[in-house]
VEXFI-273683 format. One record per residue: residue in one letter; z, y, x of N, C-alpha, C in turn. Coordinates in nm, 2 decimals. Each point is the difference from the previous one (the first is absolute). Last residue first. Layout:
N
{A, {Z, Y, X}, {Z, Y, X}, {Z, Y, X}}
...
% end
This chain:
103
{K, {1.14, 0.55, 0.79}, {0.05, 0.13, 0.01}, {0.00, 0.06, 0.14}}
{G, {-0.30, -0.44, -0.06}, {0.13, 0.05, -0.07}, {0.03, 0.14, 0.05}}
{P, {-0.52, -0.14, 0.02}, {0.13, -0.05, 0.06}, {0.12, 0.07, -0.07}}
{F, {-0.52, -0.10, -0.11}, {0.11, 0.09, -0.06}, {0.13, -0.04, 0.05}}
{L, {-0.37, -0.23, 0.16}, {-0.07, 0.12, -0.04}, {0.10, 0.11, -0.05}}
{S, {0.15, -0.43, 0.10}, {-0.03, 0.07, 0.13}, {-0.08, 0.13, -0.03}}
{T, {0.13, -0.28, -0.36}, {0.12, 0.05, 0.06}, {-0.03, 0.07, 0.14}}
{L, {-0.36, -0.20, -0.26}, {0.06, 0.12, -0.06}, {0.12, 0.05, 0.07}}
{K, {-0.26, -0.41, 0.10}, {-0.01, 0.12, 0.08}, {0.06, 0.12, -0.06}}
{T, {-0.04, -0.43, -0.22}, {0.11, 0.00, 0.10}, {-0.01, 0.12, 0.09}}
{A, {-0.33, -0.08, -0.32}, {0.12, 0.05, -0.07}, {0.12, 0.00, 0.10}}
{L, {-0.43, -0.18, 0.13}, {0.01, 0.15, 0.00}, {0.13, 0.05, -0.06}}
{M, {-0.12, -0.46, -0.02}, {0.06, 0.04, 0.13}, {0.01, 0.15, 0.01}}
{V, {-0.22, -0.21, -0.37}, {0.14, 0.01, -0.01}, {0.07, 0.04, 0.13}}
{N, {-0.48, 0.06, -0.23}, {0.04, -0.02, 0.14}, {0.16, 0.02, 0.01}}
{G, {-0.15, -0.13, -0.47}, {-0.09, 0.06, 0.09}, {0.05, -0.03, 0.15}}
{T, {0.36, 0.05, -0.38}, {-0.12, -0.08, 0.00}, {-0.10, 0.07, 0.09}}
{A, {0.57, -0.03, -0.15}, {-0.11, 0.06, 0.08}, {-0.12, -0.09, -0.01}}
{K, {0.53, 0.12, -0.24}, {-0.11, -0.09, 0.01}, {-0.12, 0.08, 0.08}}
{L, {0.57, 0.02, -0.10}, {-0.11, 0.07, 0.05}, {-0.11, -0.11, 0.01}}
{K, {0.40, -0.12, -0.17}, {0.02, 0.14, -0.03}, {-0.12, 0.08, 0.05}}
{G, {0.10, -0.49, 0.06}, {-0.09, 0.04, -0.10}, {0.01, 0.15, -0.05}}
{S, {0.21, -0.27, 0.37}, {0.08, -0.01, -0.12}, {-0.09, 0.05, -0.12}}
{M, {-0.17, 0.01, 0.45}, {0.04, -0.14, -0.03}, {0.07, -0.01, -0.14}}
{F, {-0.11, 0.43, 0.16}, {-0.13, -0.08, -0.02}, {0.04, -0.14, -0.05}}
{A, {0.35, 0.29, 0.14}, {-0.06, 0.04, -0.13}, {-0.12, -0.08, -0.04}}
{T, {0.18, -0.08, 0.42}, {0.09, -0.05, -0.10}, {-0.05, 0.04, -0.14}}
{M, {-0.22, 0.18, 0.37}, {-0.03, -0.15, -0.01}, {0.09, -0.06, -0.11}}
{G, {0.07, 0.46, 0.11}, {-0.12, -0.02, -0.07}, {-0.04, -0.15, -0.02}}
{N, {0.50, 0.21, 0.02}, {-0.09, -0.06, 0.09}, {-0.13, -0.03, -0.07}}
{I, {0.35, 0.40, -0.11}, {-0.05, -0.12, -0.05}, {-0.09, -0.06, 0.10}}
{E, {0.21, 0.40, 0.10}, {0.11, -0.06, -0.08}, {-0.05, -0.14, -0.05}}
{G, {-0.26, 0.34, 0.24}, {0.06, -0.11, 0.08}, {0.11, -0.07, -0.07}}
{S, {-0.32, 0.35, -0.14}, {0.12, 0.06, 0.05}, {0.07, -0.11, 0.09}}
{M, {-0.40, -0.11, -0.23}, {-0.03, 0.12, 0.09}, {0.12, 0.05, 0.06}}
{I, {0.05, -0.34, -0.32}, {-0.07, -0.05, 0.12}, {-0.02, 0.11, 0.10}}
{G, {0.17, 0.12, -0.42}, {0.10, -0.08, 0.08}, {-0.06, -0.05, 0.13}}
{R, {-0.28, 0.23, -0.31}, {0.09, 0.09, 0.07}, {0.10, -0.07, 0.08}}
{L, {-0.28, -0.26, -0.26}, {-0.08, 0.06, 0.11}, {0.09, 0.10, 0.07}}
{T, {0.18, -0.20, -0.38}, {-0.01, -0.10, 0.11}, {-0.08, 0.06, 0.11}}
{E, {0.04, 0.26, -0.38}, {0.13, -0.02, 0.06}, {0.00, -0.10, 0.11}}
{T, {-0.38, 0.09, -0.26}, {0.02, 0.11, 0.09}, {0.13, -0.02, 0.07}}
{S, {-0.24, -0.44, -0.15}, {0.05, 0.11, -0.07}, {0.03, 0.11, 0.10}}
{T, {-0.41, -0.36, 0.05}, {0.14, 0.00, 0.01}, {0.06, 0.11, -0.09}}
{S, {-0.48, -0.22, 0.24}, {0.06, 0.01, -0.13}, {0.15, -0.01, 0.01}}
{I, {-0.47, 0.09, 0.33}, {0.15, -0.03, 0.00}, {0.05, 0.03, -0.14}}
{T, {-0.49, -0.09, 0.29}, {0.06, 0.05, -0.12}, {0.14, -0.05, -0.01}}
{V, {-0.41, 0.10, 0.40}, {0.12, -0.08, -0.04}, {0.05, 0.06, -0.13}}
{S, {-0.40, 0.16, 0.17}, {0.02, -0.10, 0.11}, {0.11, -0.09, -0.05}}
{P, {-0.31, 0.26, -0.37}, {0.12, 0.01, 0.09}, {0.00, -0.11, 0.10}}
{D, {-0.36, 0.22, -0.33}, {0.00, -0.11, 0.09}, {0.12, 0.01, 0.10}}
{D, {-0.07, 0.31, -0.38}, {-0.10, -0.10, -0.03}, {0.01, -0.13, 0.09}}
{H, {0.42, 0.33, -0.14}, {-0.11, 0.00, 0.10}, {-0.09, -0.12, -0.04}}
{E, {0.36, 0.30, -0.32}, {-0.05, -0.13, 0.05}, {-0.11, 0.02, 0.10}}
{G, {0.42, 0.36, -0.14}, {-0.10, -0.08, -0.06}, {-0.04, -0.13, 0.08}}
{E, {0.17, 0.48, 0.22}, {0.05, -0.07, -0.12}, {-0.12, -0.09, -0.06}}
{H, {0.11, 0.14, 0.54}, {-0.08, 0.02, -0.12}, {0.06, -0.07, -0.12}}
{I, {0.06, 0.17, 0.56}, {0.07, -0.06, -0.12}, {-0.07, 0.04, -0.13}}
{G, {-0.10, -0.04, 0.57}, {-0.03, 0.06, -0.12}, {0.07, -0.07, -0.11}}
{L, {0.02, 0.06, 0.57}, {0.05, -0.06, -0.12}, {-0.04, 0.08, -0.12}}
{T, {-0.14, -0.10, 0.57}, {0.03, 0.09, -0.11}, {0.04, -0.08, -0.13}}
{G, {-0.12, -0.19, 0.44}, {0.10, 0.10, 0.02}, {0.03, 0.10, -0.11}}
{D, {-0.37, -0.33, -0.04}, {0.01, 0.05, 0.14}, {0.10, 0.11, 0.02}}
{Q, {0.00, -0.16, -0.47}, {-0.12, 0.01, 0.08}, {0.02, 0.07, 0.13}}
{V, {0.23, -0.20, -0.50}, {0.04, 0.02, 0.14}, {-0.13, -0.01, 0.09}}
{H, {0.14, 0.08, -0.54}, {-0.12, -0.03, 0.09}, {0.05, 0.04, 0.14}}
{L, {0.25, -0.16, -0.49}, {0.01, 0.08, 0.13}, {-0.13, -0.04, 0.08}}
{Y, {0.13, 0.00, -0.56}, {-0.04, -0.07, 0.12}, {0.01, 0.09, 0.12}}
{H, {0.21, -0.10, -0.55}, {-0.04, 0.09, 0.11}, {-0.06, -0.08, 0.11}}
{S, {0.17, -0.04, -0.57}, {-0.05, -0.06, 0.13}, {-0.04, 0.12, 0.09}}
{Q, {0.39, 0.06, -0.38}, {-0.14, 0.00, 0.02}, {-0.04, -0.06, 0.13}}
{E, {0.47, -0.16, -0.20}, {-0.06, 0.13, 0.04}, {-0.15, -0.02, 0.01}}
{D, {0.33, -0.36, -0.05}, {0.07, 0.11, -0.07}, {-0.07, 0.14, 0.02}}
{S, {-0.14, -0.42, 0.20}, {0.04, -0.05, -0.13}, {0.05, 0.12, -0.08}}
{F, {-0.37, 0.04, 0.40}, {0.14, 0.01, -0.03}, {0.03, -0.05, -0.14}}
{H, {-0.39, -0.04, 0.41}, {0.02, -0.01, -0.14}, {0.15, -0.01, -0.03}}
{F, {-0.33, 0.17, 0.44}, {0.13, -0.03, -0.06}, {-0.01, -0.01, -0.15}}
{Q, {-0.33, -0.03, 0.48}, {0.00, 0.03, -0.15}, {0.14, -0.05, -0.04}}
{F, {-0.24, 0.14, 0.48}, {0.12, -0.07, -0.06}, {0.01, 0.04, -0.14}}
{I, {-0.41, 0.01, 0.40}, {0.05, 0.05, -0.13}, {0.11, -0.09, -0.05}}
{E, {-0.24, 0.14, 0.51}, {0.05, -0.10, -0.10}, {0.05, 0.07, -0.12}}
{D, {-0.16, 0.05, 0.52}, {-0.07, 0.05, -0.12}, {0.02, -0.09, -0.11}}
{M, {0.18, 0.12, 0.55}, {0.01, -0.07, -0.13}, {-0.09, 0.07, -0.10}}
{G, {0.10, 0.14, 0.47}, {-0.11, -0.10, -0.01}, {0.00, -0.08, -0.14}}
{K, {0.45, 0.25, 0.11}, {-0.12, 0.02, 0.08}, {-0.10, -0.12, -0.02}}
{A, {0.46, 0.07, -0.19}, {-0.12, -0.01, -0.08}, {-0.13, 0.03, 0.08}}
{A, {0.45, 0.04, 0.18}, {-0.01, -0.14, -0.05}, {-0.13, -0.02, -0.08}}
{E, {0.10, 0.44, 0.15}, {-0.03, -0.09, 0.12}, {-0.02, -0.15, -0.05}}
{P, {0.14, 0.34, -0.31}, {-0.14, 0.00, 0.03}, {-0.04, -0.09, 0.11}}
{D, {0.41, -0.01, -0.35}, {-0.02, 0.00, 0.14}, {-0.14, -0.01, 0.04}}
{F, {0.33, 0.16, -0.45}, {-0.12, -0.06, 0.05}, {-0.02, 0.02, 0.15}}
{R, {0.35, 0.18, -0.32}, {0.03, -0.11, 0.10}, {-0.12, -0.07, 0.06}}
{S, {-0.03, 0.36, -0.33}, {0.08, 0.05, 0.11}, {0.03, -0.10, 0.11}}
{E, {-0.23, -0.13, -0.40}, {-0.08, 0.09, 0.08}, {0.07, 0.05, 0.12}}
{L, {0.24, -0.25, -0.32}, {-0.09, -0.08, 0.07}, {-0.09, 0.08, 0.10}}
{K, {0.28, 0.23, -0.29}, {0.08, -0.07, 0.10}, {-0.09, -0.09, 0.08}}
{E, {-0.20, 0.21, -0.36}, {0.03, 0.10, 0.10}, {0.08, -0.06, 0.12}}
{F, {-0.08, -0.26, -0.38}, {-0.12, 0.01, 0.08}, {0.02, 0.11, 0.11}}
{T, {0.34, -0.06, -0.31}, {-0.01, -0.12, 0.08}, {-0.12, 0.01, 0.09}}
{T, {0.06, 0.34, -0.30}, {0.10, 0.01, 0.10}, {-0.01, -0.12, 0.09}}
{S, {-0.26, 0.03, -0.39}, {-0.06, 0.07, 0.11}, {0.10, 0.01, 0.12}}
{S, {0.05, -0.41, -0.35}, {0.02, 0.15, 0.01}, {-0.07, 0.06, 0.12}}
{M, {-0.18, -0.43, -0.26}, {0.10, 0.03, 0.10}, {0.01, 0.15, 0.02}}
% end
């Protein structure tokens, strides 16, 4: 995933929504290298590669993730249609939109 996409995520991060959290969001992309986000009590860390023990693992394409984050694609629709797969604490995946609210 391009660094531009991560810069956008970083600029949209809502520290208030992340208060009291300590979670790892692992992303496996079909078209890009894996990355993970470490959300810890109001802070965001973006890392390249694999985490040993992610809270939730999300498999998708960068295009689908961008669409979900921009609000153009409904996350539940992407999940139901197989464009997005999640394992682990799947309910955490639903928090992404509150952690990274729209524009």
